[in-house]
C-alpha positions as a printed Julia matrix, in Angstrom:
453×3 Matrix{Float64}:
 133.01   80.19  108.81
 132.7    76.51  107.9
 132.99   75.96  104.13
 130.02   74.56  102.24
 131.3    71.11  101.3
 130.46   68.86   98.37
 128.78   66.41  100.77
 126.24   69.11  101.66
 124.93   69.31   98.1
 122.36   66.56   98.43
 118.78   67.34   97.34
 117.6    67.53  100.97
 119.23   69.5   103.78
 119.91   67.23  106.79
 118.3    68.17  110.09
 121.73   67.92  111.76
 122.73   71.38  110.55
 121.07   74.71  109.71
 120.01   75.52  106.18
 122.68   77.78  104.72
 121.53   80.78  102.69
 122.95   83.64  100.64
 121.26   87.06  100.71
 120.77   88.42   97.19
 119.76   92.08   97.33
 120.28   93.3   100.89
 117.16   95.46  101.04
 114.47   95.66  103.69
 112.51   92.5   102.8
 115.41   90.09  102.3
 117.1    91.35  105.46
 113.86   90.74  107.35
 113.65   87.13  106.16
 117.35   86.63  106.83
 116.9    87.88  110.4
 115.35   84.47  111.11
 118.96   83.29  111.37
 119.55   85.58  114.34
 116.68   84.09  116.36
 116.9    80.51  115.05
 120.62   79.88  114.43
 120.06   76.14  114.59
 117.72   76.39  111.56
 119.23   79.08  109.31
 122.77   80.36  108.73
 123.62   83.29  106.43
 126.86   82.57  104.58
 127.23   85.39  102.03
 125.61   88.53  100.65
 125.2    89.84   97.09
 124.4    93.52   96.51
 125.81   96.14   94.12
 125.77   98.75   96.91
 128.9    98.5    99.13
 127.11  100.21  102.01
 124.34   97.58  102.06
 126.9    94.8   101.67
 128.78   96.09  104.71
 125.63   96.43  106.8
 124.68   92.85  106.01
 128.21   91.63  106.72
 128.25   93.34  110.1
 124.82   92.02  111.03
 125.52   88.39  110.12
 129.25   88.23  110.83
 130.37   87.67  107.23
 134.03   87.86  106.18
 135.07   90.09  103.29
 135.49   87.15  100.92
 131.77   86.39  101.25
 130.63   89.79   99.95
 129.69   89.97   96.25
 128.63   92.77   93.95
 126.6    90.59   91.57
 124.99   87.19   91.17
 127.35   86.5    88.28
 130.28   86.98   90.62
 128.71   84.65   93.19
 127.89   81.76   90.83
 131.31   81.96   89.15
 132.78   80.45   92.31
 132.01   77.37   94.39
 128.54   76.93   95.82
 128.33   78.61   99.22
 124.89   77.62  100.51
 121.8    75.52  100.06
 119.59   78.43   99.17
 119.34   82.1    98.3
 117.0    84.74   99.72
 116.34   86.97   96.71
 115.01   90.43   97.59
 116.18   92.36   94.53
 113.94   94.9    92.81
 111.06   93.46   90.78
 112.66   93.8    87.35
 115.7    91.78   88.51
 113.85   88.87   90.13
 113.93   86.44   87.22
 117.28   87.57   85.8
 118.99   86.93   89.14
 117.08   83.78   90.11
 117.7    81.68   86.98
 121.54   81.72   87.39
 121.06   80.75   91.04
 118.91   77.76   90.04
 121.48   76.6    87.51
 124.19   76.94   90.16
 122.26   74.59   92.45
 120.6    77.04   94.84
 117.01   76.74   95.96
 115.45   80.2    96.18
 113.13   82.13   98.48
 111.98   84.86   96.06
 110.31   88.13   96.97
 107.07   88.86   95.15
 106.08   89.64   92.48
 107.71   86.69   90.72
 108.5    88.8    87.65
 107.36   91.88   85.79
 105.61   90.04   82.95
 103.78   86.79   82.39
 106.52   85.68   79.98
 109.15   86.17   82.71
 107.13   84.18   85.23
 106.75   81.28   82.84
 110.42   81.43   81.94
 111.3    81.04   85.6
 108.78   78.22   85.98
 110.44   76.34   83.14
 113.92   76.93   84.6
 112.76   75.6    87.96
 111.38   72.46   86.31
 114.53   71.96   84.23
 116.91   72.3    87.17
 114.75   70.53   89.74
 115.32   73.35   92.22
 112.74   74.65   94.68
 111.44   78.22   94.36
 109.25   79.64   97.12
 107.45   82.94   96.53
 107.12   85.38   99.44
 103.33   85.39   99.52
 103.47   85.88  103.25
  99.73   86.47  103.68
  99.12   82.74  103.17
 100.99   82.23  106.45
  99.14   84.89  108.41
  96.94   83.07  110.96
  93.92   85.0   109.66
  94.12   83.67  106.1
  95.56   80.26  107.0
  92.62   79.49  109.28
  90.1    80.68  106.68
  91.73   78.36  104.13
  91.55   75.45  106.58
  87.86   76.11  107.21
  87.17   76.06  103.47
  89.21   72.87  103.09
  87.11   71.33  105.88
  83.93   72.16  103.99
  82.61   74.56  106.64
  80.85   76.76  104.07
  80.44   74.25  101.26
  81.63   75.08   97.77
  82.98   78.59   97.23
  80.62   80.6    95.02
  81.99   84.16   95.31
  84.94   85.96   96.89
  85.27   89.69   97.53
  88.54   91.1    98.83
  89.67   94.65   99.44
  92.99   96.3   100.19
  92.98   99.83  101.53
  96.46  101.34  101.34
  97.03  104.1   103.9
  97.83  107.64  102.77
 101.36  107.43  104.21
 102.09  104.04  102.61
 100.67  105.22   99.3
 102.75  108.41   99.4
 105.93  106.62  100.39
 105.94  103.55   98.15
 103.76  104.47   95.18
 104.07  108.24   94.77
 107.51  109.23   96.03
 109.26  105.87   96.29
 110.52  102.73   94.61
 107.29  101.66   92.92
 105.9   105.04   91.93
 106.97  104.85   88.31
 106.33  101.79   86.14
 109.56  102.09   84.18
 111.75  102.6    87.25
 109.99  100.19   89.62
 109.28   97.49   87.07
 105.81   96.53   88.33
 102.37   98.04   88.23
 100.86   99.02   91.57
  98.43   96.11   91.32
 101.24   93.58   90.91
 103.52   95.16   93.5
 100.9    95.74   96.19
  98.08   93.32   95.45
  99.74   90.19   94.08
  99.37   89.12   97.74
  95.61   89.6    97.55
  95.2    88.06   94.11
  97.22   85.1    95.34
  94.86   84.77   98.32
  91.84   84.81   95.99
  93.4    82.1    93.81
  94.52   80.07   96.84
  91.04   80.08   98.37
  89.8    78.33   95.21
  92.36   75.54   95.54
  93.09   73.89   92.21
  90.21   75.6    90.38
  91.72   77.71   87.61
  90.88   81.38   86.82
  89.79   81.75   83.21
  88.64   85.37   82.59
  89.54   88.77   84.01
  88.35   92.36   83.59
  89.61   95.47   85.37
  89.16   99.23   85.73
  91.24  101.89   87.46
  93.38  105.0    87.03
  95.71  107.55   88.57
  92.98  109.78   89.94
  94.29  111.99   92.73
  98.12  112.06   92.94
  98.77  114.25   89.92
  99.61  117.91   89.38
  96.14  119.08   88.36
  94.8   117.84   91.72
  97.36  119.75   93.8
  95.91  122.08   96.46
  96.2   125.76   95.69
  99.6   127.07   96.73
 101.32  123.67   96.96
 105.08  123.76   96.37
 107.38  121.14   94.86
 109.16  119.98   98.05
 107.47  119.88  101.46
 110.33  121.4   103.48
 111.7   123.72  100.8
 108.98  125.78   99.13
 105.53  124.71  100.31
 103.49  127.32  102.22
 100.76  124.8   103.08
 103.1   122.1   104.46
 102.01  122.63  108.06
  98.42  121.69  107.23
  99.06  118.92  104.7
  98.48  115.26  105.65
 101.18  114.25  103.17
 103.91  116.45  104.69
 107.26  114.68  104.51
 108.24  116.39  107.75
 105.19  115.06  109.55
 105.46  111.52  108.16
 109.19  110.92  108.29
 110.58  113.25  110.98
 107.75  113.59  113.51
 106.0   110.22  113.12
 109.15  108.36  111.98
 107.25  106.32  109.41
 108.92  104.11  106.79
 112.45  104.83  108.0
 114.17  101.87  106.24
 113.04  103.28  102.89
 113.27  107.03  103.45
 116.77  107.11  104.96
 118.38  104.35  102.89
 120.32  106.96  100.89
 122.0   108.51  103.93
 125.41  107.09  104.92
 124.25  106.65  108.53
 120.8   105.46  107.52
 118.16  105.9   110.19
 120.91  106.76  112.69
 121.51  110.12  111.01
 120.71  113.23  113.04
 117.37  114.95  112.47
 119.18  117.96  111.01
 120.7   115.75  108.3
 117.34  114.12  107.6
 115.59  117.46  107.28
 118.28  118.77  104.93
 117.97  115.6   102.89
 114.19  115.99  102.53
 114.63  119.68  101.71
 117.12  119.03   98.88
 117.64  115.73   97.05
 115.76  113.0    98.91
 112.93  111.75   96.63
 110.75  111.26   99.7
 110.73  115.01  100.24
 108.76  115.71   97.06
 105.2   116.95   96.9
 102.85  114.01   96.3
 101.04  115.99   93.62
 104.23  117.01   91.8
 106.25  113.79   91.57
 107.03  111.57   88.6
 104.6   108.82   89.63
 102.5   107.16   86.91
 100.97  104.07   88.57
  97.28  103.84   89.45
  95.98  104.92   92.85
  92.84  102.78   92.63
  91.87   99.66   90.66
  89.13   97.03   90.67
  89.48   93.48   89.33
  86.77   90.94   88.46
  87.65   87.25   87.99
  85.73   84.24   86.69
  86.9    80.69   87.51
  86.49   77.57   85.39
  83.74   76.21   87.67
  81.62   79.37   87.16
  82.43   80.97   90.52
  83.59   84.58   90.64
  85.79   86.92   92.65
  86.46   90.63   92.85
  89.28   92.64   94.36
  89.35   96.37   95.08
  92.59   98.31   95.58
  92.27  101.83   97.0
  95.25  104.02   97.83
  95.23  107.03  100.14
  92.86  105.74  102.82
  93.0   106.99  106.41
  93.28  103.49  107.85
  94.98  100.53  106.15
  93.21   97.2   106.12
  92.52   94.06  104.15
  89.01   92.6   104.11
  87.56   89.35  102.79
  84.04   88.01  102.26
  83.64   84.46  100.93
  80.19   83.11  100.14
  79.72   79.36   99.89
  76.83   77.03   99.17
  76.37   76.36  102.91
  77.54   79.56  104.6
  79.92   82.49  104.46
  83.13   83.86  105.98
  83.73   87.57  106.54
  86.54   89.41  108.28
  89.25   92.07  108.4
  92.83   90.84  108.77
  94.0    93.63  111.07
  91.24   92.85  113.58
  92.64   89.35  114.06
  89.27   87.61  113.78
  86.64   86.55  111.3
  83.05   85.34  111.42
  81.51   82.2   109.97
  77.8    82.46  109.28
  75.25   79.78  108.46
  71.51   79.99  107.75
  69.39   79.28  110.86
  66.08   77.63  110.01
  64.78   77.05  113.54
  66.38   79.74  115.72
  65.13   83.19  116.64
  67.59   84.77  114.2
  67.84   84.11  110.48
  71.47   83.04  110.77
  74.01   81.59  113.21
  77.36   83.27  113.66
  80.67   81.92  114.98
  83.45   84.35  115.9
  86.92   82.93  115.24
  89.56   84.91  117.15
  93.25   84.54  116.3
  96.53   85.72  117.71
  97.93   88.16  115.18
 101.49   89.46  115.15
 102.06   93.2   115.09
 104.1    92.91  111.9
 102.76   94.32  108.65
 101.79   90.97  107.19
  99.71   89.61  110.03
 102.42   87.36  111.45
 103.21   85.6   108.19
 106.81   86.66  107.48
 108.66   84.27  109.77
 106.18   81.43  109.23
 107.05   81.62  105.54
 110.76   81.18  106.31
 109.97   78.23  108.59
 107.99   76.49  105.84
 110.76   77.11  103.3
 113.29   75.5   105.64
 110.98   72.54  106.33
 110.5    72.0   102.6
 114.26   71.97  101.96
 114.55   69.31  104.66
 112.02   67.15  102.85
 109.24   67.61  105.38
 105.61   67.93  104.36
 104.91   71.56  103.38
 102.07   73.35  105.1
  98.7    74.14  103.52
 100.11   77.63  102.95
 103.0    76.44  100.74
 104.01   79.1    98.22
 106.03   76.91   95.89
 106.28   78.38   92.4
 103.82   75.97   90.8
 101.23   76.9    93.44
 101.78   80.64   93.06
 101.36   81.28   89.34
  97.56   81.67   89.11
  97.5    84.85   91.2
 100.16   86.38   88.98
  98.29   85.4    85.83
  95.22   87.18   87.25
  97.27   90.32   87.94
  98.98   90.51   84.55
  95.66   89.83   82.82
  93.93   92.51   84.9
  96.49   95.11   83.9
  96.06   94.19   80.23
  92.29   94.29   80.62
  92.45   97.77   82.16
  94.79   99.2    79.54
  93.07   97.55   76.56
  89.49   97.98   77.86
  88.53   94.33   77.34
  88.0    90.98   79.03
  91.22   88.94   79.0
  91.26   85.14   78.76
  93.75   83.26   80.94
  95.17   80.3    79.07
  96.1    77.07   80.81
  99.69   76.82   81.94
 100.28   73.62   79.98
  99.45   75.48   76.77
 102.05   78.15   77.49
 104.98   75.69   77.46
 105.95   73.45   74.59
 108.88   71.0    74.45
 110.47   72.58   77.51
 110.45   76.06   76.02
 108.36   79.14   76.59
 105.94   80.09   73.85
 106.44   83.83   74.07
 104.06   84.78   71.31
 100.9    86.5    72.41
 102.18   87.34   75.91
């Protein structure tokens, strides 16, 4: 592998070579973004991997052809040596995002950072200040901005197709199998272990979309309601056991059966089988035994240690008097994201998974009371509407000094959505309306004012 030389440390990456990147946290999301290097080797080259798990390090090394001296157990170990790349793809768990990114910035790496940015508003602002101080670029993985569905809606608003935005309503319906896997049995089921609330882990995408649709108009007030309503022990069906494949007499008729979801339907394999030495390649007998004994994904959804909400509603007011609302509902039969934007001259309404939206305008002279335009888009089959790889492309273009797209998720353009989310969680827990202060008032003399956060 060609060493990363001192001459390659200029602020912009020349177009004559691929952007070089280090994987930090070799989990599902960072490995997905890094896979861009396999299909576009002229644009991205993976040069090293950082992960405390030797199994994940080896998998990444095998996939990207990395030598043993490019495998690191920690960010501290990486930055102690010479700089190995232009950038880092940081897909660590939420509570490690800021702690691992700041040393990378100081070591000269630009960073593509998985969302949420951090687990508190103070952390987010600390990272913002570090980015400003070091002059490094931080892109947040708000991939929905790059989905053709949302990108085209944003362009239509920018073009003035519906006038000024008066109100936005968005909705995310999280399927029963996604809810059970990620937020009841899995990584983000417990606030202390996962680091983020369900709203921030699942819906910081949606809150970012709401903020992005308003452009530079700042959110100023937030209220929120929600709770853990159904996935708790007192809601368990009569006769339910503690593990689906070990002691549950109603497993064969339960929609949340681990056997049905993970063995028969083969859902969420990268998460469920990550603890097996062979991963998803393990035999079904091994997988069944794992679910029956110590695999956390084999637990009953009503008898787990989850404590995050399973539904939450958020109401937002912006500084120009416009409003927005977002509804999160977990455990739905069909997953989908919806949006309805009302403007002074028309409205936009659509569902992302359908790959189309409608623009409506009042019709004074026609037979109907309104005109309707159907905008159909090509939507990728991936879980984020085709946005994942477009995000990586924009990150690479930005590092080359090219004009970023309208979807740009640079850190300074991604903070408002996070402020909404953190404020909403405070509003819900404290039963009050929370004011969102201006960013400039949060930072004084290059330092974070932590008081009151």
